[in-house]
C-alpha positions as CSV (number, residue, x, y, z in Angstrom):
1,M,103.7,153.7,127.4
2,L,103.4,151.3,130.5
3,G,107.4,151.5,131.2
4,G,107.3,155.0,131.4
5,I,104.5,155.2,134.2
6,A,106.4,152.3,135.9
7,Y,109.8,154.1,135.5
8,I,108.1,157.6,137.1
9,Y,106.4,155.5,139.9
10,F,109.6,153.7,140.8
11,R,111.4,157.1,140.9
12,K,108.8,158.5,143.0
13,W,109.2,155.7,145.5
14,V,113.0,156.2,145.5
15,I,112.6,159.7,146.5
16,Y,110.0,158.9,149.2
17,V,112.6,156.2,150.7
18,T,115.4,158.4,150.5
19,Y,114.0,161.6,151.9
20,S,112.2,159.7,154.8
21,A,115.8,158.5,155.8
22,Q,117.2,162.1,155.7
23,R,114.4,163.3,157.8
24,K,114.8,160.4,160.4
25,Q,118.5,161.3,160.3
26,R,117.8,165.2,160.6
27,R,119.7,165.6,157.4
28,S,119.1,168.4,154.8
29,I,116.8,166.9,152.2
30,D,119.1,166.3,149.1
31,L,117.9,165.3,145.7
32,E,121.5,164.2,144.8
33,S,121.4,161.3,147.1
34,V,118.2,160.1,145.4
35,V,120.1,160.2,141.9
36,E,123.0,158.3,143.4
37,K,120.6,155.7,144.8
38,G,118.6,155.4,141.5
39,D,122.2,155.2,139.5
40,G,122.9,152.1,141.7
41,Y,119.5,150.4,141.2
42,I,120.0,150.7,137.2
43,K,123.6,149.4,137.7
44,A,122.2,146.5,139.5
45,V,120.2,145.3,137.0
46,P,122.2,142.6,134.9
47,W,122.9,143.7,131.3
48,P,120.8,140.9,129.7
49,I,117.7,142.3,131.3
50,R,118.4,145.8,130.5
51,L,118.9,144.8,126.7
52,L,115.6,143.3,127.0
53,L,113.5,145.8,128.9
54,F,115.4,149.2,128.3
55,K,116.6,149.1,124.6
56,F,114.4,150.6,121.8
57,D,115.2,150.6,118.2
58,I,115.4,154.2,116.3
59,P,112.7,154.4,113.5
60,Q,114.3,154.9,109.9
61,D,114.0,158.2,108.4
62,I,114.5,160.4,111.5
63,D,118.5,160.7,111.2
64,C,120.1,164.1,110.9
65,H,123.7,165.3,109.9
66,V,126.1,167.6,111.2
67,F,128.8,167.9,108.5
68,E,130.1,164.2,108.5
69,L,128.7,163.2,111.7
70,K,125.1,161.0,111.5
71,F,122.9,160.8,114.2
72,P,120.5,158.3,114.0
73,S,117.9,160.4,116.0
74,P,118.0,164.0,116.6
75,L,117.8,163.4,120.2
76,I,120.9,163.3,122.1
77,A,121.7,163.6,125.7
78,A,122.9,167.0,127.0
79,A,125.9,167.7,129.1
80,F,125.1,166.8,132.7
81,K,126.3,163.4,133.3
82,D,129.9,161.6,133.0
83,D,129.1,158.1,134.4
84,L,129.6,156.1,131.1
85,E,127.5,153.2,132.2
86,I,124.4,155.3,132.8
87,L,124.9,157.2,129.7
88,S,124.9,153.9,127.9
89,F,121.6,153.0,129.6
90,W,120.0,156.1,128.4
91,R,121.8,155.7,124.9
92,N,119.8,152.6,124.5
93,F,116.3,154.1,124.8
94,G,117.0,155.5,121.1
95,L,119.3,158.4,121.8
96,G,121.3,159.6,118.5
97,G,124.2,160.6,120.7
98,V,125.4,161.9,123.8
99,T,127.5,164.8,125.5
100,L,129.5,164.2,128.5
101,K,129.1,166.6,131.2
102,T,131.3,169.5,131.1
103,L,134.8,168.6,132.4
104,M,137.7,171.0,133.8
105,P,141.3,170.0,133.4
106,M,141.8,168.7,136.9
107,A,139.3,166.9,139.6
108,R,136.9,169.6,140.8
109,T,134.6,169.0,144.0
110,G,131.9,171.4,143.0
111,N,129.8,173.4,145.7
112,P,128.9,171.9,149.1
113,R,125.9,169.8,149.4
114,P,123.0,170.0,149.2
115,R,123.1,171.3,145.6
116,L,120.2,169.5,143.7
117,Q,116.6,170.0,144.1
118,S,113.5,169.2,142.7
119,V,111.2,172.3,141.8
120,S,107.4,172.0,142.3
121,I,105.0,172.1,139.4
122,G,103.7,175.5,140.6
123,F,107.1,177.0,139.8
124,G,107.5,175.3,136.5
125,G,108.6,171.8,137.8
126,G,112.2,170.5,136.9
127,L,115.3,170.9,138.8
128,L,117.6,173.2,140.7
129,N,121.0,172.5,140.1
130,A,124.1,174.0,141.8
131,L,126.4,171.2,141.4
132,G,129.4,173.6,140.2
133,L,130.8,171.1,137.8
134,P,132.1,168.4,140.0
135,G,134.0,165.9,138.3
136,K,137.2,163.6,138.1
137,G,138.9,166.1,135.5
138,A,139.8,165.5,131.8
139,K,142.9,163.1,132.0
140,H,140.7,160.5,134.5
141,T,137.8,160.6,131.9
142,V,140.0,159.9,129.0
143,G,141.2,157.0,131.0
144,E,137.8,155.5,131.7
145,L,137.2,156.2,128.0
146,Q,140.1,154.0,126.7
147,K,139.0,151.3,129.2
148,S,135.5,151.3,128.2
149,H,133.5,150.3,125.3
150,F,131.4,153.6,125.5
151,L,132.6,155.5,122.3
152,S,130.8,154.6,119.0
153,T,131.5,154.9,115.4
154,T,127.5,155.4,114.9
155,R,126.4,157.8,117.5
156,P,128.4,160.7,118.1
157,T,129.9,161.6,121.5
158,G,130.2,165.3,122.4
159,I,133.0,166.2,124.5
160,S,132.0,169.4,126.8
161,L,135.1,171.5,127.6
162,G,135.3,173.8,130.6
163,G,137.7,175.9,132.4
164,N,138.1,179.1,134.5
165,S,140.2,180.8,131.6
166,V,140.9,180.2,127.9
167,Q,144.1,178.3,128.9
168,D,142.1,176.1,131.1
169,Y,139.6,175.3,128.3
170,F,142.4,174.6,125.6
171,H,144.2,172.2,128.3
172,T,140.9,170.2,128.6
173,F,140.5,170.1,124.8
174,L,144.2,168.9,124.4
175,T,143.7,166.0,127.2
176,F,141.1,164.6,124.9
177,H,142.5,165.5,121.6
178,Q,145.5,163.5,122.2
179,Y,143.5,160.5,122.4
180,L,140.6,161.1,120.1
181,K,142.6,162.1,117.3
182,N,143.9,158.7,116.5
183,T,140.6,157.0,116.9
184,R,137.9,156.3,114.4
185,F,135.2,157.1,116.8
186,A,132.3,159.9,116.1
187,Y,132.9,162.8,118.1
188,F,132.5,166.7,118.7
189,Y,133.7,169.3,120.8
190,E,131.5,171.7,123.0
191,I,132.7,174.9,124.4
192,N,130.4,175.8,127.5
193,I,130.6,179.1,128.3
194,S,127.2,179.2,129.9
195,C,127.2,177.4,133.1
196,P,125.7,179.7,135.7
197,N,127.2,177.8,138.5
198,T,130.9,178.8,138.1
199,P,131.2,182.5,137.6
200,E,134.8,182.6,137.6
201,G,134.5,180.4,134.2
202,Q,132.1,182.9,132.4
203,D,134.6,185.3,131.0
204,M,133.9,184.4,127.5
205,V,130.5,185.2,128.1
206,K,131.6,188.9,128.8
207,N,134.4,188.9,126.2
208,P,133.7,187.4,122.7
209,D,137.6,188.2,121.7
210,L,138.4,185.4,124.3
211,L,135.9,182.9,122.7
212,S,137.4,183.8,119.4
213,S,140.9,183.2,120.7
214,L,140.1,179.8,121.8
215,L,138.4,178.8,118.5
216,Q,141.6,179.8,116.7
217,Q,143.8,177.6,118.9
218,I,141.3,174.7,118.7
219,R,141.2,175.2,114.9
220,Q,144.8,174.9,114.9
221,E,144.8,171.5,116.3
222,T,141.9,169.8,114.7
223,N,139.1,170.0,111.9
224,A,136.7,168.3,114.2
225,V,133.1,169.7,114.8
226,V,132.9,172.3,117.5
227,S,129.9,173.7,119.1
228,V,129.6,176.6,121.2
229,K,127.0,176.5,124.1
230,L,125.3,180.0,124.7
231,S,123.3,181.0,127.6
232,P,119.6,181.9,127.8
233,A,120.5,184.7,130.1
234,Q,122.3,186.6,127.1
235,S,120.4,189.3,125.3
236,N,119.2,188.7,122.1
237,D,121.6,191.1,120.7
238,E,124.6,189.4,122.5
239,L,123.5,186.0,121.1
240,L,123.5,187.3,117.6
241,K,126.9,188.8,118.1
242,F,128.4,185.2,119.5
243,G,126.4,183.6,116.6
244,R,128.0,185.6,113.9
245,L,131.4,185.1,115.6
246,V,130.9,181.1,115.7
247,A,129.9,181.3,112.3
248,S,132.9,183.0,111.2
249,F,134.8,179.7,111.9
250,P,134.5,176.4,109.9
251,R,132.6,173.3,111.1
252,T,130.9,174.8,113.9
253,M,127.6,174.9,115.6
254,L,125.5,176.1,118.4
255,N,124.2,174.8,121.3
256,L,121.3,177.2,122.4
257,G,119.9,177.1,126.1
258,N,121.1,176.1,129.4
259,T,119.8,175.9,132.8
260,Q,118.8,179.8,133.9
261,Y,119.8,180.9,137.3
262,K,117.4,181.3,139.9
263,T,117.5,181.7,143.8
264,C,116.0,179.2,146.1
265,K,113.0,181.7,146.9
266,E,112.3,182.3,143.1
267,V,111.4,178.6,142.7
268,G,109.5,178.3,145.9
269,L,112.5,176.5,148.0
270,W,113.8,177.2,151.4
271,Q,116.9,179.2,151.1
272,S,119.1,176.4,152.5
273,A,117.6,174.2,150.2
274,I,120.7,174.8,148.0
275,S,124.2,175.4,149.8
276,V,124.9,178.6,147.8
277,G,121.4,179.9,147.7
278,G,120.4,179.3,144.1
279,G,121.3,177.5,140.6
280,G,120.3,176.6,137.5
281,H,116.6,175.9,136.9
282,S,116.1,173.3,134.3
283,G,112.5,171.8,133.2
284,P,109.4,172.7,131.2
285,K,109.8,176.5,132.0
286,L,112.7,176.9,129.6
287,F,111.0,175.7,126.6
288,L,109.6,179.1,125.4
289,R,113.0,180.8,125.6
290,T,114.7,177.8,124.0
291,L,112.2,178.2,121.0
292,E,112.8,181.9,121.1
293,M,116.3,181.6,120.7
294,V,116.2,178.9,117.9
295,R,114.0,181.4,115.9
296,L,116.6,183.9,116.6
297,M,119.7,182.3,115.4
298,A,118.3,179.9,112.5
299,P,118.8,182.5,109.8
300,L,122.7,182.2,110.5
301,G,122.8,178.8,108.7
302,L,124.6,177.1,111.5
303,P,123.5,173.4,112.7
304,I,121.7,174.1,116.1
305,I,121.5,171.9,119.1
306,A,118.3,173.1,121.1
307,T,118.6,172.3,125.0
308,G,116.1,173.3,127.5
309,G,112.5,172.3,128.6
310,I,111.9,170.0,125.8
311,S,110.3,166.7,126.9
312,T,107.0,166.1,124.5
313,P,106.6,165.0,121.0
314,Q,105.2,168.1,120.3
315,Q,107.8,170.2,121.7
316,A,110.3,168.3,119.7
317,Q,108.5,168.6,116.6
318,Q,108.1,172.5,116.9
319,I,111.5,173.0,117.7
320,L,112.8,171.2,114.8
321,E,110.4,172.9,112.4
322,S,111.7,176.3,113.9
323,G,115.3,175.5,112.8
324,A,116.9,173.1,115.0
325,T,119.2,170.1,113.9
326,L,119.5,168.3,117.2
327,I,117.6,168.4,120.7
328,G,119.7,168.1,123.8
329,V,117.6,166.5,126.9
330,A,118.6,166.2,130.4
331,T,115.8,166.8,132.9
332,A,113.4,164.7,130.9
333,L,115.7,161.8,130.8
334,V,116.3,161.9,134.5
335,E,112.4,162.0,135.1
336,N,111.4,159.6,132.2
337,P,113.9,158.0,129.7
338,F,111.0,156.6,128.0
339,C,110.1,159.7,126.3
340,V,112.8,159.2,124.0
341,P,111.0,156.2,122.1
342,Q,108.0,158.1,122.2
343,I,109.4,161.2,120.6
344,N,111.4,159.1,117.9
345,H,108.3,157.4,116.9
346,H,106.3,160.5,116.9
347,L,109.0,162.2,114.7
348,A,109.0,159.0,112.3
349,S,105.2,159.5,112.0
350,T,105.2,162.9,111.0
């Protein structure tokens, strides 16, 4: 697809220009600055041109259902972005839904920069991310949603919940729920217990009773679909234990896959390339573990979002045939969103 080739070369040009400026200023190389500049270029394109050049219809008959939620395509944006304008831009490529990045109750600055870098192909490619969940907080994001036209009745939006304790997670949930419960938008909640960059918020990975307590509290407030995001770093026995716990609650699903923690040295970067020495590695290298997790958990009978390393039509087909219901994409969207219509058309033709 010519658009995809042009996008890839444009992205390479933005990286080159940004890195050159950083070197001249004797600053640390910082991919996050590239992302910010790229987002600015996208926002500078007038909406009519965006709709003409970057809007793709979703083929018939590739839709899927999770309870009453209908996703016109099994491809959804994984939880890594909260810029509603950029998410809308990506959704127009043919995503069946999007998930907002994991949000905490209050604003959070995240880790010091640099905290996002590209990984070379020799080390699996992809990104190394140690952002540390920066964000404006749940209340601010609800305000942005209220003022925008982002939420949809036809393409579900996932709300990824974060926190440093069960109380924090529940507070984040309530902030969104007070608004969403009175709307007709299609949405679901996702409990992220697997972020490798916020160790103080991973107590639920170590203690399933805490997750059970949170699910009980949420179920007392809403019957909305709830997903639980598990980590590829968990052992298969741990995954099955958590999967059975989630299955004991009604209207739940699993998100299998997330970034895998790697030190800078492990992915061929200088130790100072990431301020905290390492972060979550995403990209093609994750695919085999994601596939393994899906095959392990499919017999539980829960809907599954497969997230991690999926970027080609063949990988998407294989992961769906192995038991996934939806596919979460992140790095693939950043590197070439034109993969979305390619995958959609492949799925429609098989």
